[in-house]
N, C-alpha and C positions, 0 to 999 in steps of 0.2 A: 503494501502501500503505500501510495507515495505521500509524503506529511506537506502541511501546510507550512511546518516550520519546524525546524531540527538546529538545536545547539547545540553541539560536544564539546566537551572537555573548553570553552571558552574561559580565555586572561582578559580582563582590561584593569589598565592602570594610570591612575591623572596622577601625574609628580609620583609624588613619595606614597601614594595611597593606591592599595591592591583593592579595587571595587569587586572585581568579580574574581574566584580564585580558582576553575577549572565547576563551571556551572555548564550540568547538559539539562536538556529539557524538549522533550518530543510534542509536538500538538498534530493530531489527527484532521484532516480535512473535514469543514463542518462544524467542527467543536466550535464551543465556548468555554476560551480559559480566562480565567480570572485571576492577579497575578498580586501578589500582597508581601507586606512585609515592613519593618521597621524604618523610619526617615531614615534618606541617606543609603539603604542599602544597596539601592543599584535598579530601582525598577525603572525609572526612564532612561537608563543606561540601555537594558535589557529592549525598548525600547525602539531607541538610535539602532543599534544591533542590527536587532529583525527586520528592521526596513532596509537597510542597508546604508543610513547617513552616516554611520563612524565602521569603523573595522577594527575586529577584536585584535589584542596584541597576539595572543595565541589561540590555536581553537578553531573549527571549523564551522561553519554557518549553512545551510541548506534553507532556499527560499521556494516555495512551494517548487520544491524539487527539483532546485538549480543549486550547486554549489555557487556561493558568493566569489570567494576565494579565487584571484586572478583573471577575472573578467574586466575588463577592460569597459571604459562608460557608455558606449554603443550598447555592448551587452547587459550592463547593467540596467539599463536607462527601460530599458525591455521589459526586466524583470519589475524592477520599481512600480511601471505601469499598472500592474496588477495587482499594487498593493495600494490601499488606502491609510492615511495617519494624521489623528486628531491628536494634535498636539497641546500638553496642559496648559498653555496660555491662550487657545485658539489658534496662537500665530495668522490672524488674519492680516492681508495688507492693508493699512490704512488709506494707504493713494486709492484704493479700488472699492466702487461700491458693491455692495450686497452679491446683487448677479457678478459682478466682474469675479470676486474672490470665486463663487459656486462657478462657476466657468472656465477657471484658470486651470485644468486639469486634464478639462476637454479641448480646449485651447493650444494643449502642450501637448495631446493625441491626434490632433489635427484635423477634428471632426468639422462638419460642415455648417456654418454659421445660424441655418435655420433649426435645424438640429440641436446644435446650443442652446438656445433659445427655450426650446420646447421641454430638454432633458432639465435646465435651470429652474422653471416656471414648473416643473413638475415636482424637483428636489424641496424649493420651499414652499410648495402646497404641501407635501409630506409631513415636513419639520414644523408644521404651522407659521410658515410665515410667508404667505402669500402676498403680494402684492407689496412687498419692501425690497426690490430688487436692485431701486435706484437710491436706498438710504446710503448713507455713510457707515460703516463700524461704530465711531464714537457715536453715533444715535441711539445705539441700541443698548439692552442692559446686559449685563453679563451672561444672562441666562439665554438671551438671543441670541449673543454673539455664539454660546458653544454649538445653539442646533445650526446656524448658518457652518460655524466649523465642521457641524455634523454632516451638512447637506455636499459642503466641500468633498467632504471622506469620501461620500458615497456615490457620488454622480457618477463615478465612473464606472459605475457597479464592481468594483475590485473584489477579485477572489477573497484576499484577506484586508480586513481593517482591524488596525492598533486604535486604540483608543486609551491615550494619557488623563487621565484623572478628567473623568467628561466631566463628573460632578462633584468639583470641587467648588467650595462656596457658594455654593446654591440652596434653595429652602426644599425641605424636602417633596413638598406638591410638583416643584420642576426636578426635581432629582428624579422622583418617579416617572414624571412624562419622557426625563430621556431615557431613561432604563427601556420603557415602552417601545421608544421608538428605535432604538437601538438591536431591540428583538424583534419588531416586526421588519425591519428590514432585512436583516441574518434571514428571517423565515421565506421572507419573498426571495432572495436571491441564492440562498443555500450556501452562503461563504462561509468565512472563519472569521472569530474573532477573539479578540487577545486584547483583556482589557484591564488596566492597571486603577487600583482606587483603595484610597486611605478608608473608604464608605466600608467594612467589611460587612457589615447585615447585609446591606443592598444588592453588595456583589453576588453573596451566597446562594441571594435567592437569584438572582439570573446567571450565574455561569454554571456547567457541568462539572467543569475539572477546577481547582484549588491548587494551585502551585506557591509557594512561601518562599522567599527569599529572605535568605539569613546569613550573615558571616560568610558572604561572597561565591555563594553555592545554593543551589534548589535547594531550601530544607527539607520538603514535605510537595507531593504532588500526589492529587488522591481529588476523589468526587466529593464535591463543595457540601453536598449533606452531610458529611462525615465531619466535616472542618472541625465542626466546636465539640466533639467526643474524641478527638484524634489519641491516640498514646501518647505521641510525645508532649513533654508538658511545656516545651516550650510554645507549639503550634496553639498547645489547647488558651494559653494564657493568654496569646496574641488577639486569637480568633474571637475569644469573650473578654477579651477587655479588663482582666484580671488583676490586680494590684500585687498581689503576692504570687510569687514562681522566681522560675529564672532568668526572666529578662529583666 
């Protein structure tokens, strides 16, 4: 079976700090993987490595069945076009309108203008922002900007979408709407989702598999429903949010 994502013995250092120290992770196509871990444990680093924005210092990464090592820009571009990414801070272009932001992945793929307009309108309607294509990002609330980011990440119907903290700083109602939106989109496309979140309770409800990053490696990977009662005391304390424990 071809995996959507495979990291094998991946190491990553920034300066004198080892962030990842032999991390291995497999994700089957069509799955929903939730990534959790303490602050600064490297969750965003995994996202950047997984979508090819950064390269590991050591180890191998396969993205949608394609090894990334040794590929030059044109080959990497062909793989990247099959992936969508929602960055933690939305990363919207502030000099582009909402519609232009959402259209950006389609423009890079050379999609025809009329089709771009139709797909941008469809995506904005899907995220509850119909009629907002001419507004600028600074005119939107935080929740609206998140939804624009989701529309941009999914407009090209990628095979894999990586979401880095899609609900950070949002109220509970907006958080529920974001998860419902991501779930509905994934069910429609049959794609694969990797979602990093500090909201462990909501993530467990969404994901089918949970991976916990701790001390540079995947400390736990298993069914989301079983994470609360995991035998490992580190996992159990983190998921339950308990004060007493090894953390």
